[in-house]
N, CA, C and O atoms as a printed pandas DataFrame, in Angstrom:
     atom_number atom_name residue_name chain_id  residue_number  x_coord  y_coord  z_coord
0              1         N          MET        A               1    0.825   -1.190    0.000
1              2        CA          MET        A               1    0.000    0.000    0.000
2              3         C          MET        A               1    0.867    1.251    0.000
3              4         O          MET        A               1    0.550    2.229   -0.676
4              5         N          ILE        A               2    1.952    1.221    0.752
5              6        CA          ILE        A               2    2.855    2.371    0.813
6              7         C          ILE        A               2    3.471    2.622   -0.561
7              8         O          ILE        A               2    3.559    3.767   -1.005
8              9         N          GLU        A               3    3.897    1.548   -1.236
9             10        CA          GLU        A               3    4.472    1.685   -2.572
10            11         C          GLU        A               3    3.442    2.257   -3.546
11            12         O          GLU        A               3    3.763    3.134   -4.349
12            13         N          PHE        A               4    2.210    1.764   -3.475
13            14        CA          PHE        A               4    1.136    2.254   -4.341
14            15         C          PHE        A               4    0.926    3.744   -4.101
15            16         O          PHE        A               4    0.865    4.521   -5.054
16            17         N          ASP        A               5    0.816    4.146   -2.853
17            18        CA          ASP        A               5    0.604    5.559   -2.516
18            19         C          ASP        A               5    1.769    6.432   -2.974
19            20         O          ASP        A               5    1.561    7.550   -3.446
20            21         N          ASP        A               6    3.003    5.921   -2.834
21            22        CA          ASP        A               6    4.173    6.686   -3.265
22            23         C          ASP        A               6    4.154    6.904   -4.778
23            24         O          ASP        A               6    4.472    7.993   -5.257
24            25         N          ARG        A               7    3.787    5.883   -5.514
25            26        CA          ARG        A               7    3.727    6.008   -6.966
26            27         C          ARG        A               7    2.600    6.946   -7.398
27            28         O          ARG        A               7    2.754    7.718   -8.344
28            29         N          LEU        A               8    1.478    6.872   -6.704
29            30        CA          LEU        A               8    0.367    7.774   -6.988
30            31         C          LEU        A               8    0.773    9.222   -6.693
31            32         O          LEU        A               8    0.421   10.133   -7.442
32            33         N          LYS        A               9    1.505    9.428   -5.612
33            34        CA          LYS        A               9    1.993   10.767   -5.246
34            35         C          LYS        A               9    2.894   11.328   -6.346
35            36         O          LYS        A               9    2.817   12.514   -6.665
36            37         N          LYS        A              10    3.744   10.483   -6.926
37            38        CA          LYS        A              10    4.626   10.943   -8.000
38            39         C          LYS        A              10    3.801   11.424   -9.200
39            40         O          LYS        A              10    4.134   12.430   -9.826
40            41         N          ILE        A              11    2.736   10.705   -9.511
41            42        CA          ILE        A              11    1.857   11.135  -10.596
42            43         C          ILE        A              11    1.300   12.516  -10.297
43            44         O          ILE        A              11    1.352   13.403  -11.149
44            45         N          PHE        A              12    0.772   12.706   -9.109
45            46        CA          PHE        A              12    0.146   13.985   -8.778
46            47         C          PHE        A              12    1.154   15.121   -8.703
47            48         O          PHE        A              12    0.812   16.265   -9.003
48            49         N          ASP        A              13    2.388   14.830   -8.309
49            50        CA          ASP        A              13    3.425   15.863   -8.349
50            51         C          ASP        A              13    3.710   16.275   -9.794
51            52         O          ASP        A              13    3.898   17.459  -10.070
52            53         N          GLU        A              14    3.743   15.316  -10.711
53            54        CA          GLU        A              14    3.960   15.629  -12.131
54            55         C          GLU        A              14    2.775   16.409  -12.699
55            56         O          GLU        A              14    2.961   17.353  -13.466
56            57         N          VAL        A              15    1.573   16.020  -12.329
57            58        CA          VAL        A              15    0.383   16.717  -12.809
58            59         C          VAL        A              15    0.359   18.136  -12.249
59            60         O          VAL        A              15    0.012   19.077  -12.963
60            61         N          ASP        A              16    0.722   18.295  -10.993
61            62        CA          ASP        A              16    0.784   19.623  -10.381
62            63         C          ASP        A              16    1.729   20.515  -11.185
63            64         O          ASP        A              16    1.392   21.658  -11.494
64            65         N          ASP        A              17    2.898   20.001  -11.520
65            66        CA          ASP        A              17    3.879   20.761  -12.287
66            67         C          ASP        A              17    3.323   21.128  -13.665
67            68         O          ASP        A              17    3.491   22.259  -14.122
68            69         N          TYR        A              18    2.675   20.194  -14.312
69            70        CA          TYR        A              18    2.065   20.417  -15.624
70            71         C          TYR        A              18    0.988   21.504  -15.566
71            72         O          TYR        A              18    0.966   22.411  -16.398
72            73         N          ILE        A              19    0.105   21.404  -14.586
73            74        CA          ILE        A              19   -0.987   22.372  -14.440
74            75         C          ILE        A              19   -0.441   23.747  -14.053
75            76         O          ILE        A              19   -0.953   24.769  -14.511
76            77         N          GLU        A              20    0.589   23.776  -13.216
77            78        CA          GLU        A              20    1.222   25.059  -12.872
78            79         C          GLU        A              20    1.789   25.721  -14.125
79            80         O          GLU        A              20    1.656   26.932  -14.298
80            81         N          ASP        A              21    2.425   24.932  -15.004
81            82        CA          ASP        A              21    2.973   25.487  -16.240
82            83         C          ASP        A              21    1.866   26.068  -17.125
83            84         O          ASP        A              21    2.030   27.142  -17.705
84            85         N          LEU        A              22    0.752   25.364  -17.224
85            86        CA          LEU        A              22   -0.335   25.797  -18.100
86            87         C          LEU        A              22   -1.141   26.967  -17.540
87            88         O          LEU        A              22   -1.469   27.904  -18.268
88            89         N          TYR        A              23   -1.458   26.912  -16.248
89            90        CA          TYR        A              23   -2.438   27.851  -15.684
90            91         C          TYR        A              23   -1.936   28.671  -14.498
91            92         O          TYR        A              23   -2.681   29.490  -13.961
92            93         N          GLY        A              24   -0.703   28.469  -14.084
93            94        CA          GLY        A              24   -0.201   29.111  -12.874
94            95         C          GLY        A              24   -0.195   30.625  -12.893
95            96         O          GLY        A              24   -0.224   31.255  -11.835
96            97         N          GLY        A              25   -0.159   31.221  -14.076
97            98        CA          GLY        A              25   -0.120   32.678  -14.164
98            99         C          GLY        A              25   -1.477   33.341  -14.295
99           100         O          GLY        A              25   -1.562   34.566  -14.385
100          101         N          ARG        A              26   -2.538   32.552  -14.307
101          102        CA          ARG        A              26   -3.882   33.116  -14.515
102          103         C          ARG        A              26   -4.437   33.861  -13.302
103          104         O          ARG        A              26   -5.201   34.815  -13.448
104          105         N          TYR        A              27   -4.049   33.420  -12.109
105          106        CA          TYR        A              27   -4.638   33.979  -10.884
106          107         C          TYR        A              27   -3.533   34.333   -9.902
107          108         O          TYR        A              27   -2.445   33.757   -9.925
108          109         N          ASN        A              28   -3.840   35.295   -9.038
109          110        CA          ASN        A              28   -2.907   35.651   -7.982
110          111         C          ASN        A              28   -2.935   34.579   -6.905
111          112         O          ASN        A              28   -3.994   34.086   -6.517
112          113         N          LEU        A              29   -1.766   34.237   -6.442
113          114        CA          LEU        A              29   -1.613   33.244   -5.388
114          115         C          LEU        A              29   -2.195   33.768   -4.072
115          116         O          LEU        A              29   -2.074   34.954   -3.764
116          117         N          HIS        A              30   -2.823   32.886   -3.304
117          118        CA          HIS        A              30   -3.325   33.256   -1.972
118          119         C          HIS        A              30   -2.167   33.847   -1.174
119          120         O          HIS        A              30   -1.062   33.307   -1.221
120          121         N          PRO        A              31   -2.385   34.941   -0.442
121          122        CA          PRO        A              31   -1.280   35.630    0.244
122          123         C          PRO        A              31   -0.506   34.786    1.262
123          124         O          PRO        A              31    0.656   35.086    1.537
124          125         N          VAL        A              32   -1.111   33.754    1.819
125          126        CA          VAL        A              32   -0.380   32.941    2.798
126          127         C          VAL        A              32    0.208   31.669    2.179
127          128         O          VAL        A              32    0.822   30.864    2.880
128          129         N          ARG        A              33    0.026   31.491    0.900
129          130        CA          ARG        A              33    0.529   30.294    0.209
130          131         C          ARG        A              33    1.921   30.577   -0.358
131          132         O          ARG        A              33    2.107   31.580   -1.047
132          133         N          PRO        A              34    2.914   29.700   -0.077
133          134        CA          PRO        A              34    4.248   29.886   -0.649
134          135         C          PRO        A              34    4.217   29.788   -2.176
135          136         O          PRO        A              34    3.401   29.065   -2.747
136          137         N          ALA        A              35    5.101   30.513   -2.810
137          138        CA          ALA        A              35    5.200   30.467   -4.269
138          139         C          ALA        A              35    5.664   29.083   -4.719
139          140         O          ALA        A              35    6.238   28.317   -3.945
140          141         N          ARG        A              36    5.404   28.791   -5.972
141          142        CA          ARG        A              36    5.793   27.513   -6.560
142          143         C          ARG        A              36    7.288   27.265   -6.356
143          144         O          ARG        A              36    8.125   28.121   -6.639
144          145         N          GLY        A              37    7.592   26.072   -5.858
145          146        CA          GLY        A              37    8.981   25.672   -5.662
146          147         C          GLY        A              37    9.607   26.107   -4.358
147          148         O          GLY        A              37   10.768   25.784   -4.103
148          149         N          GLU        A              38    8.877   26.831   -3.519
149          150        CA          GLU        A              38    9.445   27.305   -2.250
150          151         C          GLU        A              38    9.450   26.243   -1.159
151          152         O          GLU        A              38   10.116   26.415   -0.138
152          153         N          THR        A              39    8.726   25.159   -1.355
153          154        CA          THR        A              39    8.749   24.059   -0.386
154          155         C          THR        A              39    9.233   22.800   -1.106
155          156         O          THR        A              39    9.372   22.788   -2.329
156          157         N          SER        A              40    9.479   21.769   -0.354
157          158        CA          SER        A              40    9.929   20.508   -0.957
158          159         C          SER        A              40    8.760   19.657   -1.449
159          160         O          SER        A              40    8.965   18.580   -2.009
160          161         N          ASN        A              41    7.543   20.140   -1.241
161          162        CA          ASN        A              41    6.357   19.374   -1.611
162          163         C          ASN        A              41    5.433   20.237   -2.459
163          164         O          ASN        A              41    4.935   21.257   -1.981
164          165         N          PRO        A              42    5.192   19.841   -3.726
165          166        CA          PRO        A              42    4.312   20.639   -4.591
166          167         C          PRO        A              42    2.893   20.813   -4.053
167          168         O          PRO        A              42    2.181   21.725   -4.474
168          169         N          GLU        A              43    2.476   19.953   -3.132
169          170        CA          GLU        A              43    1.149   20.108   -2.525
170          171         C          GLU        A              43    1.069   21.372   -1.683
171          172         O          GLU        A              43   -0.009   21.934   -1.490
172          173         N          ALA        A              44    2.219   21.815   -1.184
173          174        CA          ALA        A              44    2.246   22.893   -0.201
174          175         C          ALA        A              44    2.584   24.259   -0.784
175          176         O          ALA        A              44    2.626   25.248   -0.052
176          177         N          ASP        A              45    2.826   24.329   -2.101
177          178        CA          ASP        A              45    3.173   25.618   -2.676
178          179         C          ASP        A              45    2.559   25.764   -4.068
179          180         O          ASP        A              45    2.017   24.812   -4.630
180          181         N          GLY        A              46    2.657   26.946   -4.591
181          182        CA          GLY        A              46    2.117   27.219   -5.912
182          183         C          GLY        A              46    0.603   27.368   -5.894
183          184         O          GLY        A              46   -0.041   27.249   -4.852
184          185         N          LEU        A              47    0.059   27.627   -7.059
185          186        CA          LEU        A              47   -1.369   27.913   -7.179
186          187         C          LEU        A              47   -2.243   26.670   -7.013
187          188         O          LEU        A              47   -3.404   26.773   -6.616
188          189         N          PHE        A              48   -1.684   25.497   -7.319
189          190        CA          PHE        A              48   -2.506   24.281   -7.316
190          191         C          PHE        A              48   -2.027   23.236   -6.331
191          192         O          PHE        A              48   -0.841   23.135   -6.016
192          193         N          ASN        A              49   -2.980   22.470   -5.859
193          194        CA          ASN        A              49   -2.717   21.261   -5.085
194          195         C          ASN        A              49   -3.542   20.170   -5.757
195          196         O          ASN        A              49   -4.772   20.185   -5.710
196          197         N          ILE        A              50   -2.845   19.222   -6.383
197          198        CA          ILE        A              50   -3.501   18.132   -7.101
198          199         C          ILE        A              50   -3.323   16.863   -6.285
199          200         O          ILE        A              50   -2.211   16.545   -5.864
200          201         N          GLY        A              51   -4.396   16.146   -6.061
201          202        CA          GLY        A              51   -4.327   14.906   -5.306
202          203         C          GLY        A              51   -5.551   14.063   -5.558
203          204         O          GLY        A              51   -6.319   14.312   -6.487
204          205         N          ALA        A              52   -5.723   13.062   -4.716
205          206        CA          ALA        A              52   -6.880   12.181   -4.860
206          207         C          ALA        A              52   -7.282   11.646   -3.500
207          208         O          ALA        A              52   -6.466   11.511   -2.588
208          209         N          ASN        A              53   -8.554   11.350   -3.397
209          210        CA          ASN        A              53   -9.111   10.754   -2.188
210          211         C          ASN        A              53   -9.857    9.494   -2.575
211          212         O          ASN        A              53  -10.673    9.498   -3.497
212          213         N          PHE        A              54   -9.571    8.413   -1.861
213          214        CA          PHE        A              54  -10.256    7.157   -2.165
214          215         C          PHE        A              54  -11.708    7.243   -1.701
215          216         O          PHE        A              54  -12.010    7.780   -0.635
216          217         N          THR        A              55  -12.583    6.707   -2.518
217          218        CA          THR        A              55  -13.997    6.628   -2.162
218          219         C          THR        A              55  -14.491    5.212   -2.427
219          220         O          THR        A              55  -14.156    4.627   -3.457
220          221         N          PRO        A              56  -15.279    4.655   -1.518
221          222        CA          PRO        A              56  -15.836    3.320   -1.767
222          223         C          PRO        A              56  -16.901    3.337   -2.860
223          224         O          PRO        A              56  -17.301    2.285   -3.357
224          225         N          GLY        A              57  -17.357    4.527   -3.230
225          226        CA          GLY        A              57  -18.261    4.654   -4.360
226          227         C          GLY        A              57  -19.724    4.432   -4.062
227          228         O          GLY        A              57  -20.510    4.198   -4.980
228          229         N          PHE        A              58  -20.110    4.500   -2.806
229          230        CA          PHE        A              58  -21.524    4.366   -2.482
230          231         C          PHE        A              58  -22.290    5.503   -3.151
231          232         O          PHE        A              58  -21.917    6.667   -2.999
232          233         N          GLY        A              59  -23.334    5.191   -3.875
233          234        CA          GLY        A              59  -24.122    6.202   -4.558
234          235         C          GLY        A              59  -23.569    6.590   -5.921
235          236         O          GLY        A              59  -24.130    7.454   -6.595
236          237         N          SER        A              60  -22.489    5.967   -6.325
237          238        CA          SER        A              60  -21.876    6.255   -7.612
238          239         C          SER        A              60  -22.208    5.146   -8.605
239          240         O          SER        A              60  -22.252    3.971   -8.242
240          241         N          GLU        A              61  -22.440    5.522   -9.845
241          242        CA          GLU        A              61  -22.672    4.517  -10.880
242          243         C          GLU        A              61  -21.401    3.739  -11.192
243          244         O          GLU        A              61  -21.471    2.592  -11.634
244          245         N          LEU        A              62  -20.236    4.350  -10.967
245          246        CA          LEU        A              62  -18.961    3.723  -11.311
246          247         C          LEU        A              62  -18.337    2.937  -10.166
247          248         O          LEU        A              62  -17.433    2.134  -10.399
248          249         N          GLY        A              63  -18.794    3.145   -8.947
249          250        CA          GLY        A              63  -18.228    2.410   -7.819
250          251         C          GLY        A              63  -16.969    3.048   -7.267
251          252         O          GLY        A              63  -16.749    4.252   -7.403
252          253         N          ARG        A              64  -16.150    2.224   -6.642
253          254        CA          ARG        A              64  -14.987    2.714   -5.900
254          255         C          ARG        A              64  -13.902    3.263   -6.813
255          256         O          ARG        A              64  -13.848    2.962   -8.006
256          257         N          GLY        A              65  -13.044    4.073   -6.220
257          258        CA          GLY        A              65  -11.924    4.638   -6.957
258          259         C          GLY        A              65  -11.364    5.839   -6.229
259          260         O          GLY        A              65  -11.781    6.174   -5.120
260          261         N          TYR        A              66  -10.415    6.473   -6.876
261          262        CA          TYR        A              66   -9.793    7.672   -6.319
262          263         C          TYR        A              66  -10.348    8.889   -7.045
263          264         O          TYR        A              66  -10.146    9.041   -8.250
264          265         N          LEU        A              67  -11.043    9.753   -6.322
265          266        CA          LEU        A              67  -11.539   10.996   -6.901
266          267         C          LEU        A              67  -10.380   11.973   -7.028
267          268         O          LEU        A              67   -9.679   12.250   -6.055
268          269         N          ILE        A              68  -10.183   12.492   -8.234
269          270        CA          ILE        A              68   -9.119   13.461   -8.457
270          271         C          ILE        A              68   -9.581   14.812   -7.916
271          272         O          ILE        A              68  -10.681   15.276   -8.215
272          273         N          ASP        A              69   -8.726   15.425   -7.124
273          274        CA          ASP        A              69   -9.045   16.699   -6.481
274          275         C          ASP        A              69   -8.071   17.769   -6.957
275          276         O          ASP        A              69   -6.856   17.575   -6.919
276          277         N          VAL        A              70   -8.603   18.879   -7.397
277          278        CA          VAL        A              70   -7.790   20.020   -7.824
278          279         C          VAL        A              70   -8.193   21.217   -6.971
279          280         O          VAL        A              70   -9.297   21.744   -7.110
280          281         N          ALA        A              71   -7.296   21.640   -6.091
281          282        CA          ALA        A              71   -7.543   22.822   -5.260
282          283         C          ALA        A              71   -6.765   23.998   -5.857
283          284         O          ALA        A              71   -5.613   23.852   -6.263
284          285         N          ILE        A              72   -7.412   25.160   -5.901
285          286        CA          ILE        A              72   -6.796   26.358   -6.447
286          287         C          ILE        A              72   -6.625   27.358   -5.307
287          288         O          ILE        A              72   -7.605   27.811   -4.716
288          289         N          ALA        A              73   -5.370   27.699   -5.004
289          290        CA          ALA        A              73   -5.052   28.549   -3.855
290          291         C          ALA        A              73   -5.031   30.019   -4.267
291          292         O          ALA        A              73   -3.970   30.604   -4.481
292          293         N          THR        A              74   -6.216   30.599   -4.373
293          294        CA          THR        A              74   -6.346   32.009   -4.721
294          295         C          THR        A              74   -7.568   32.576   -4.021
295          296         O          THR        A              74   -8.493   31.847   -3.666
296          297         N          LEU        A              75   -7.556   33.888   -3.830
297          298        CA          LEU        A              75   -8.738   34.566   -3.308
298          299         C          LEU        A              75   -9.626   35.074   -4.435
299          300         O          LEU        A              75  -10.741   35.536   -4.193
300          301         N          GLU        A              76   -9.130   34.986   -5.668
301          302        CA          GLU        A              76   -9.890   35.449   -6.818
302          303         C          GLU        A              76  -11.023   34.486   -7.153
303          304         O          GLU        A              76  -10.974   33.304   -6.815
304          305         N          ASN        A              77  -12.029   35.009   -7.816
305          306        CA          ASN        A              77  -13.127   34.166   -8.287
306          307         C          ASN        A              77  -12.644   33.392   -9.515
307          308         O          ASN        A              77  -12.162   33.986  -10.479
308          309         N          VAL        A              78  -12.777   32.080   -9.472
309          310        CA          VAL        A              78  -12.433   31.238  -10.606
310          311         C          VAL        A              78  -13.758   30.711  -11.160
311          312         O          VAL        A              78  -14.427   29.895  -10.526
312          313         N          ASP        A              79  -14.124   31.187  -12.345
313          314        CA          ASP        A              79  -15.431   30.807  -12.888
314          315         C          ASP        A              79  -15.472   29.320  -13.247
315          316         O          ASP        A              79  -14.441   28.663  -13.387
316          317         N          GLU        A              80  -16.687   28.819  -13.390
317          318        CA          GLU        A              80  -16.888   27.385  -13.597
318          319         C          GLU        A              80  -16.252   26.872  -14.880
319          320         O          GLU        A              80  -15.752   25.747  -14.912
320          321         N          ASP        A              81  -16.261   27.679  -15.942
321          322        CA          ASP        A              81  -15.629   27.248  -17.195
322          323         C          ASP        A              81  -14.127   27.057  -17.013
323          324         O          ASP        A              81  -13.558   26.087  -17.513
324          325         N          ALA        A              82  -13.488   27.975  -16.304
325          326        CA          ALA        A              82  -12.047   27.869  -16.049
326          327         C          ALA        A              82  -11.748   26.675  -15.153
327          328         O          ALA        A              82  -10.798   25.932  -15.398
328          329         N          ARG        A              83  -12.563   26.489  -14.107
329          330        CA          ARG        A              83  -12.382   25.319  -13.237
330          331         C          ARG        A              83  -12.482   24.023  -14.025
331          332         O          ARG        A              83  -11.669   23.113  -13.858
332          333         N          ARG        A              84  -13.482   23.953  -14.876
333          334        CA          ARG        A              84  -13.695   22.760  -15.687
334          335         C          ARG        A              84  -12.502   22.495  -16.607
335          336         O          ARG        A              84  -12.049   21.358  -16.740
336          337         N          GLU        A              85  -12.005   23.550  -17.234
337          338        CA          GLU        A              85  -10.856   23.414  -18.130
338          339         C          GLU        A              85   -9.618   22.893  -17.386
339          340         O          GLU        A              85   -8.929   21.993  -17.865
340          341         N          ILE        A              86   -9.351   23.467  -16.220
341          342        CA          ILE        A              86   -8.205   23.049  -15.403
342          343         C          ILE        A              86   -8.383   21.612  -14.946
343          344         O          ILE        A              86   -7.454   20.809  -15.029
344          345         N          TYR        A              87   -9.564   21.291  -14.467
345          346        CA          TYR        A              87   -9.858   19.950  -13.965
346          347         C          TYR        A              87   -9.733   18.911  -15.074
347          348         O          TYR        A              87   -9.183   17.832  -14.854
348          349         N          GLU        A              88  -10.239   19.228  -16.258
349          350        CA          GLU        A              88  -10.154   18.290  -17.382
350          351         C          GLU        A              88   -8.709   18.097  -17.830
351          352         O          GLU        A              88   -8.317   16.985  -18.184
352          353         N          ALA        A              89   -7.914   19.165  -17.819
353          354        CA          ALA        A              89   -6.494   19.051  -18.176
354          355         C          ALA        A              89   -5.751   18.178  -17.166
355          356         O          ALA        A              89   -4.903   17.370  -17.544
356          357         N          ALA        A              90   -6.069   18.341  -15.893
357          358        CA          ALA        A              90   -5.439   17.520  -14.858
358          359         C          ALA        A              90   -5.819   16.049  -15.029
359          360         O          ALA        A              90   -4.959   15.172  -14.948
360          361         N          ALA        A              91   -7.093   15.779  -15.263
361          362        CA          ALA        A              91   -7.553   14.395  -15.434
362          363         C          ALA        A              91   -6.919   13.751  -16.662
363          364         O          ALA        A              91   -6.543   12.580  -16.626
364          365         N          LYS        A              92   -6.801   14.506  -17.738
365          366        CA          LYS        A              92   -6.182   13.985  -18.961
366          367         C          LYS        A              92   -4.719   13.616  -18.699
367          368         O          LYS        A              92   -4.245   12.579  -19.162
368          369         N          LYS        A              93   -4.011   14.464  -17.961
369          370        CA          LYS        A              93   -2.604   14.195  -17.657
370          371         C          LYS        A              93   -2.479   12.982  -16.734
371          372         O          LYS        A              93   -1.573   12.168  -16.914
372          373         N          VAL        A              94   -3.361   12.849  -15.763
373          374        CA          VAL        A              94   -3.342   11.663  -14.895
374          375         C          VAL        A              94   -3.514   10.413  -15.746
375          376         O          VAL        A              94   -2.795    9.429  -15.569
376          377         N          LYS        A              95   -4.460   10.455  -16.662
377          378        CA          LYS        A              95   -4.723    9.300  -17.536
378          379         C          LYS        A              95   -3.482    8.938  -18.358
379          380         O          LYS        A              95   -3.199    7.757  -18.560
380          381         N          GLU        A              96   -2.744    9.939  -18.831
381          382        CA          GLU        A              96   -1.508    9.694  -19.577
382          383         C          GLU        A              96   -0.435    9.049  -18.706
383          384         O          GLU        A              96    0.308    8.183  -19.168
384          385         N          LEU        A              97   -0.355    9.470  -17.453
385          386        CA          LEU        A              97    0.725    9.019  -16.572
386          387         C          LEU        A              97    0.467    7.681  -15.894
387          388         O          LEU        A              97    1.415    7.021  -15.469
388          389         N          LEU        A              98   -0.782    7.269  -15.782
389          390        CA          LEU        A              98   -1.079    6.002  -15.101
390          391         C          LEU        A              98   -0.302    4.818  -15.689
391          392         O          LEU        A              98    0.313    4.076  -14.924
392          393         N          PRO        A              99   -0.299    4.606  -17.013
393          394        CA          PRO        A              99    0.446    3.458  -17.538
394          395         C          PRO        A              99    1.963    3.600  -17.409
395          396         O          PRO        A              99    2.683    2.603  -17.451
396          397         N          VAL        A             100    2.448    4.823  -17.254
397          398        CA          VAL        A             100    3.885    5.042  -17.064
398          399         C          VAL        A             100    4.293    4.607  -15.662
399          400         O          VAL        A             100    5.307    3.930  -15.491
400          401         N          HIS        A             101    3.510    4.991  -14.662
401          402        CA          HIS        A             101    3.839    4.697  -13.266
402          403         C          HIS        A             101    3.284    3.361  -12.777
403          404         O          HIS        A             101    3.781    2.801  -11.800
404          405         N          PHE        A             102    2.264    2.856  -13.448
405          406        CA          PHE        A             102    1.647    1.585  -13.072
406          407         C          PHE        A             102    1.494    0.694  -14.312
407          408         O          PHE        A             102    0.372    0.337  -14.671
408          409         N          PRO        A             103    2.600    0.331  -14.970
409          410        CA          PRO        A             103    2.483   -0.451  -16.207
410          411         C          PRO        A             103    1.882   -1.840  -15.994
411          412         O          PRO        A             103    1.346   -2.434  -16.929
412          413         N          GLU        A             104    1.968   -2.347  -14.795
413          414        CA          GLU        A             104    1.480   -3.695  -14.497
414          415         C          GLU        A             104    0.001   -3.716  -14.100
415          416         O          GLU        A             104   -0.557   -4.789  -13.866
416          417         N          ARG        A             105   -0.624   -2.572  -14.022
417          418        CA          ARG        A             105   -2.028   -2.488  -13.595
418          419         C          ARG        A             105   -2.900   -1.896  -14.690
419          420         O          ARG        A             105   -2.441   -1.115  -15.524
420          421         N          LYS        A             106   -4.145   -2.278  -14.666
421          422        CA          LYS        A             106   -5.121   -1.672  -15.562
422          423         C          LYS        A             106   -5.860   -0.604  -14.770
423          424         O          LYS        A             106   -6.778   -0.894  -14.002
424          425         N          LEU        A             107   -5.437    0.636  -14.976
425          426        CA          LEU        A             107   -6.059    1.781  -14.308
426          427         C          LEU        A             107   -6.471    2.783  -15.384
427          428         O          LEU        A             107   -5.784    2.943  -16.393
428          429         N          THR        A             108   -7.574    3.437  -15.159
429          430        CA          THR        A             108   -8.050    4.435  -16.103
430          431         C          THR        A             108   -8.703    5.580  -15.355
431          432         O          THR        A             108   -8.936    5.497  -14.149
432          433         N          VAL        A             109   -8.993    6.634  -16.069
433          434        CA          VAL        A             109   -9.690    7.794  -15.505
434          435         C          VAL        A             109  -11.023    7.907  -16.228
435          436         O          VAL        A             109  -11.089    7.908  -17.457
436          437         N          ARG        A             110  -12.073    8.002  -15.439
437          438        CA          ARG        A             110  -13.421    8.134  -15.998
438          439         C          ARG        A             110  -14.159    9.258  -15.288
439          440         O          ARG        A             110  -13.917    9.544  -14.116
440          441         N          ARG        A             111  -15.057    9.882  -16.023
441          442        CA          ARG        A             111  -15.897   10.919  -15.428
442          443         C          ARG        A             111  -16.988   10.242  -14.614
443          444         O          ARG        A             111  -17.636    9.304  -15.078
444          445         N          ASP        A             112  -17.181   10.731  -13.396
445          446        CA          ASP        A             112  -18.235   10.247  -12.512
446          447         C          ASP        A             112  -19.038   11.469  -12.068
447          448         O          ASP        A             112  -18.717   12.113  -11.069
448          449         N          LYS        A             113  -20.072   11.769  -12.819
449          450        CA          LYS        A             113  -20.882   12.980  -12.621
450          451         C          LYS        A             113  -19.998   14.213  -12.767
451          452         O          LYS        A             113  -19.495   14.469  -13.861
452          453         N          ASN        A             114  -19.793   14.984  -11.703
453          454        CA          ASN        A             114  -18.995   16.208  -11.784
454          455         C          ASN        A             114  -17.523   15.994  -11.430
455          456         O          ASN        A             114  -16.777   16.960  -11.267
456          457         N          HIS        A             115  -17.111   14.754  -11.313
457          458        CA          HIS        A             115  -15.747   14.449  -10.885
458          459         C          HIS        A             115  -15.080   13.514  -11.882
459          460         O          HIS        A             115  -15.729   12.909  -12.736
460          461         N          PHE        A             116  -13.759   13.415  -11.745
461          462        CA          PHE        A             116  -13.016   12.394  -12.466
462          463         C          PHE        A             116  -12.510   11.411  -11.422
463          464         O          PHE        A             116  -12.136   11.789  -10.312
464          465         N          LYS        A             117  -12.507   10.147  -11.805
465          466        CA          LYS        A             117  -12.165    9.095  -10.859
466          467         C          LYS        A             117  -11.181    8.125  -11.499
467          468         O          LYS        A             117  -11.356    7.705  -12.643
468          469         N          ILE        A             118  -10.136    7.773  -10.739
469          470        CA          ILE        A             118   -9.216    6.718  -11.152
470          471         C          ILE        A             118   -9.843    5.409  -10.729
471          472         O          ILE        A             118  -10.232    5.233   -9.575
472          473         N          GLN        A             119   -9.936    4.484  -11.686
473          474        CA          GLN        A             119  -10.544    3.190  -11.390
474          475         C          GLN        A             119   -9.706    2.075  -11.971
475          476         O          GLN        A             119   -8.915    2.278  -12.892
476          477         N          GLY        A             120   -9.894    0.894  -11.415
477          478        CA          GLY        A             120   -9.209   -0.272  -11.956
478          479         C          GLY        A             120   -8.663   -1.162  -10.866
479          480         O          GLY        A             120   -9.267   -1.322   -9.805
480          481         N          ASP        A             121   -7.490   -1.746  -11.152
481          482        CA          ASP        A             121   -6.871   -2.737  -10.287
482          483         C          ASP        A             121   -6.134   -2.081   -9.130
483          484         O          ASP        A             121   -5.025   -1.573   -9.298
484          485         N          PHE        A             122   -6.752   -2.094   -7.958
485          486        CA          PHE        A             122   -6.120   -1.560   -6.748
486          487         C          PHE        A             122   -5.643   -2.675   -5.827
487          488         O          PHE        A             122   -5.360   -2.433   -4.654
488          489         N          SER        A             123   -5.552   -3.883   -6.346
489          490        CA          SER        A             123   -5.154   -5.018   -5.505
490          491         C          SER        A             123   -3.739   -4.789   -4.954
491          492         O          SER        A             123   -2.908   -4.112   -5.561
492          493         N          LEU        A             124   -3.510   -5.368   -3.808
493          494        CA          LEU        A             124   -2.213   -5.205   -3.135
494          495         C          LEU        A             124   -1.314   -6.415   -3.352
495          496         O          LEU        A             124   -0.245   -6.505   -2.748
496          497         N          GLY        A             125   -1.729   -7.341   -4.203
497          498        CA          GLY        A             125   -0.899   -8.516   -4.483
498          499         C          GLY        A             125   -1.155   -9.610   -3.480
499          500         O          GLY        A             125   -2.120   -9.575   -2.717
500          501         N          ASN        A             126   -0.253  -10.598   -3.500
501          502        CA          ASN        A             126   -0.366  -11.765   -2.615
502          503         C          ASN        A             126    0.439  -11.563   -1.348
503          504         O          ASN        A             126    1.499  -10.937   -1.355
504          505         N          ILE        A             127   -0.082  -12.104   -0.263
505          506        CA          ILE        A             127    0.626  -12.021    1.019
506          507         C          ILE        A             127    1.286  -13.355    1.281
507          508         O          ILE        A             127    1.944  -13.527    2.307
């Protein structure tokens, strides 16, 4: 599980960097948020924090998976079209990186209502 989480973290760090390159200059950074690259963890600096939260999928047509989360650290209003564009770009990049970081697993990204979800083989192997 630790190895799986570490590999997933690497994906989200790469996606964070990609999204920062594309959209980082669109909005002013929240005044208490460190600038991009000022910390050792991309989750803690820059305009975006990209990650995922596991959900068992109760109430979802697609079931369990990791919901992709894109947080934007700004006090400015980010309209829904811009949010959607950023979120879709992040999900597309995650989908590209999954086979690179998890070549032995069948994982994909699918839209689940207003969210994108990583789904597939989350097995932990044999004990």
